[in-house]
GUVOVO-96025 format. One line per field, with one value per residue (C-alpha): residue in one letter; x, y, z. Coordinates in steps of 0.2 Angstrom, whole numbers, plus 5000, padded with zeros to 4 digits. Each point is the difference from the previous one (the first is absolute). Example, Ala and Ser with C-alpha at 12.3 -4.5 7.8 and 13.67 -1.06 7.14 Angstrom:
res: A,S
X: 5062,5006
Y: 4978,5017
Z: 5039,4997
***
This chain:
res: M,A,D,E,Q,F,R,K,H,L,L,K,S,L,G,G,D,W,P,E,P,C,P,L,N,V,R,H,R,E,T,K,R,A,D,G,F,R,I,E,S,V,Y,Y,D,A,E,P,G,D,S,I,P,A,L,L,L,I,P,D,C,A,T,D,D,N,P,V,P,G,I,C,V,W,H,Q,H,A,G,Q,W,H,L,G,K,G,E,P,A,G,L,S,G,N,P,M,H,H,T,G,A,A,L,A,R,E,G,Y,V,V,L,C,P,D,A,L,C,F,E,E,R,Q,D,P,T,G,K,L,K,G,G,N,Y,E,R,F,E,F,L,R,Y,V,V,E,G,K,C,M,A,W,K,N,I,L,D,M,K,R,A,V,D,F,L,Q,S,R,P,E,V,R,D,E,K,I,G,C,Y,G,H,S,M,G,S,T,H,T,W,L,V,G,P,W,E,P,R,I,K,C,L,V,G,N,C,C,L,P,T,Y,A,A,M,H,R,E,H,M,L,H,C,F,P,N,F,V,P,G,I,F,P,E,H,D,T,P,D,I,A,A,L,T,A,P,R,A,L,H,L,N,L,G,E,L,D,G,G,S,P,I,D,E,A,R,R,G,V,D,V,I,T,K,A,Y,S,E,A,G,A,S,A,K,F,S,H,Y,I,E,D,G,A,G,H,V,L,S,D,E,M,W,A,R,T,K,K,W,F,S,R,H,L,L
X: 5271,4988,5016,5007,4984,4999,5018,4996,4985,5009,5014,4987,4991,5016,5004,5009,5018,5014,5012,5016,5013,5010,5018,5000,5011,5006,5006,5008,4997,5009,5005,4998,5006,4988,5002,5005,4997,5001,4986,5002,4988,4996,4988,4996,4987,4984,4995,5009,4998,4993,5014,4997,5010,5005,5012,5011,5005,5016,5006,5018,5001,4994,5014,5002,5009,4987,4983,4985,4981,4991,4983,4989,4990,4984,4995,4983,4987,4993,4994,5018,5005,5016,5006,5006,5017,5007,4989,5005,5018,5000,5002,4982,4983,4995,5014,4988,5002,5019,4999,5012,5014,4996,5001,5017,5006,4995,5011,4989,5003,4984,4992,4987,4992,4988,4982,4992,4993,5011,5015,5010,4987,4987,4992,5015,4990,4996,4981,4993,5004,4999,4984,4995,5016,4997,4982,5006,5012,4988,4987,5014,5003,4982,4997,5014,4992,5011,5000,5012,5004,5007,5012,5005,5003,5011,5010,5002,5007,5012,5006,5004,5010,5010,5003,5006,5012,5009,5016,4997,4983,4997,4989,4990,4996,4989,4986,4987,4991,4987,4989,4982,5001,5017,4991,4987,5015,5007,4985,4998,5018,5000,4991,5011,5017,5007,5017,4994,5001,4994,4986,4994,4984,4996,4982,4991,4989,4984,4987,4988,4986,5005,5004,4983,4991,5009,5000,5019,5011,5017,5016,4999,5011,4987,4988,5001,4985,4990,5004,4986,4989,5007,5017,5007,5016,5005,4999,5013,5011,4997,5008,5017,5000,5011,5013,5002,4987,4996,4986,4999,4983,4993,4983,4994,5007,4986,5008,4999,4984,5005,4985,5003,5019,4998,4990,5014,5013,4990,5000,5019,5002,4990,5010,5016,4994,4994,5017,5008,5009,4991,5016,5003,4985,4998,4990,4999,4985,5004,4986,4996,5012,4995,5010,5017,5016,5001,5016,4992,4996,5018,5007,4990,5005,5018,4998,4991,5014,5014,4991,4998,5014,5015
Y: 5479,4990,4992,4995,4992,4990,4995,4992,4992,4993,4993,4991,4994,4993,4990,5012,5004,4991,4990,5007,4995,4985,4998,5000,4984,5003,4985,5002,4987,5005,5014,5002,5013,5010,5015,5014,4992,4985,4989,4994,4986,5001,4995,5011,4998,5009,4991,4986,4985,5009,5004,5011,4995,5015,5007,5015,5009,5010,5012,5001,5018,4996,4996,5001,5017,5006,4995,5003,5001,4984,4994,4986,4992,4991,4988,4997,4987,4996,4982,4995,4993,4992,5017,5012,5009,4993,5010,5018,4993,4997,4981,4994,5005,5015,5012,5014,4997,4998,5016,4996,4996,5017,5010,4991,5006,5017,4999,4995,4985,4990,4987,4988,4989,4986,5004,4987,4986,5004,4992,4992,5005,4987,4987,4991,4984,5000,4996,5016,5007,5018,5010,4986,5004,5019,4997,4989,5013,5014,4991,4994,5019,5004,4987,5008,5017,5006,5001,4996,5019,5000,4986,5008,5017,4991,4991,5017,5008,4986,5004,5017,4994,4989,5014,5011,4987,5000,5012,5003,5009,5018,4997,5016,4997,4985,4998,4987,4995,4988,4995,4993,4990,5009,5017,4994,4996,5017,5010,4987,5002,5019,5006,4988,5002,5018,4993,4999,5017,4997,4989,4995,4989,4994,4995,4995,5012,4989,5006,4990,5010,4995,4982,4998,5008,4990,4983,5000,4987,5008,4994,4998,5014,5013,4994,5009,4996,5013,5016,5001,5009,5014,4999,4992,4995,5018,5005,4988,5006,5018,4996,5000,5019,5010,4987,4999,4989,4998,4989,4994,4994,4993,5007,4983,4990,4989,4996,5019,5007,5017,5010,4994,5001,5019,5003,4991,5011,5015,4994,4998,5017,5008,4992,5005,5018,5000,4994,5014,4988,5002,4998,4983,4991,4998,4988,4995,4992,4994,5001,4983,4990,4985,4990,5004,5009,5011,5009,5017,4992,4994,5016,5009,4987,5003,5018,4999,4990,5011,5016,4993,4988,5006
Z: 5794,4989,4991,5016,5006,4983,5002,5017,4993,4985,5011,5010,4985,4992,5015,5013,5003,4991,5011,5005,4986,5003,4993,4981,5001,4982,4990,4983,4987,4984,4990,4981,4988,4989,4988,5011,5017,5010,5007,5018,5005,5019,5014,5014,5014,5001,5016,5009,4990,4985,4987,4985,4984,4990,4986,5004,4984,5003,4986,4996,5005,5018,5013,5019,4997,4987,5006,4989,5002,5003,4993,5005,4985,5005,4986,4992,5003,4983,5006,4998,5016,4993,4996,5013,5003,4984,4989,5005,5002,4981,5002,4995,4995,4989,4994,5003,5018,5001,5010,5014,4987,4991,5016,5004,4983,5005,5015,5015,5011,4998,5011,4993,5013,4998,5007,5011,4989,4985,4992,5014,5013,4994,5012,5008,5002,4982,5004,4994,4982,4994,5005,5012,5011,4998,5006,5015,5005,4999,5011,5012,5004,5001,5014,5009,4999,4986,4981,4986,4998,5018,4996,4983,5009,5013,4986,4991,5016,5002,4982,5005,5015,4988,4988,5014,5006,4984,4999,4981,5004,5006,5015,4998,4982,4999,4987,4994,4984,4996,4986,5002,5017,5002,4999,5013,5011,4997,5006,5014,5007,4997,5016,5011,4994,5001,4995,4982,4993,4983,4994,4982,4997,4983,4995,5016,5009,5002,5012,5010,4992,4983,5005,5008,4985,4987,5010,4999,5008,5003,5008,5019,5006,4994,5013,5017,5011,5009,4991,4987,4996,5011,4992,4984,4993,4994,5018,5004,4986,5006,5017,4991,4999,5001,4992,4982,4991,4981,4993,4982,4994,4984,4994,4994,5015,5005,5017,5005,4992,4995,5007,5017,4998,4995,5015,5010,4993,5005,5018,5000,4992,5013,5014,4993,4998,5018,5005,4991,4988,4984,4990,5008,4992,4981,4989,4982,4991,4983,4988,4991,5011,5010,5014,4993,5003,4985,4994,5007,5017,5001,4995,5014,5012,4997,5000,5017,5008,4992,5008,5017,5003,4990
***
């Protein structure tokens, strides 16, 4: 009962119910070949008049007659607003984070969309650059009684709509992965998207308690008004139970102070235990690691997807 009360309070704090989905209005731009998969560049609509540019990675093994699991990959922030979908798709940025391409080579259909304010979703007027446009959008939603997280969740729900519209994807086998801000997006969408059966977040479980203590400026999706101090970010992640959730953390990651992150993991563990789903939550804290995707973190990510999606 307490969980359901918090869920209702959280939805109100985010900004209330999401609108009824509009037609996807998919537009295909171009197709490129890559090693073991093809990349389709597309647009689809999140809301009327709001198109999301995305890259769809389709492994050679996936066909209409042989559909495979699908994974949404939410890109990182890193103060690099010029980067978005292209980094996980393997077309730009840090090779460490070419995770969508790696998952496509593992045999998954992978969708890499741009988050609001990144890559092709920067200020269409050209007046505001980088972080200034992100701040503008955050404040625009605030004065409408919503927050950036509300919009991010809406966009992620539409990503699932798009994946499920593809004949190469098994509708009942959808997962998601994200690093840094992408990890925040993972535990934000978890409570609201039951079609996502398996979730992995890498290196981002900041708590308000830690952010306030350390005077941290974090990316805007982390900030949901009106829930602290009664609740904190791990309580949001815990609402994903009983669906499969794995979190990787670095002991020395300054963006997620490890003392608070450990307490957060305990909160999530307790929620999964109470839901009778202890085996559906796992976590890994790498000693001496910072804000990275290490080899061991990636190995555990792939194992989690294999266990719950294949």
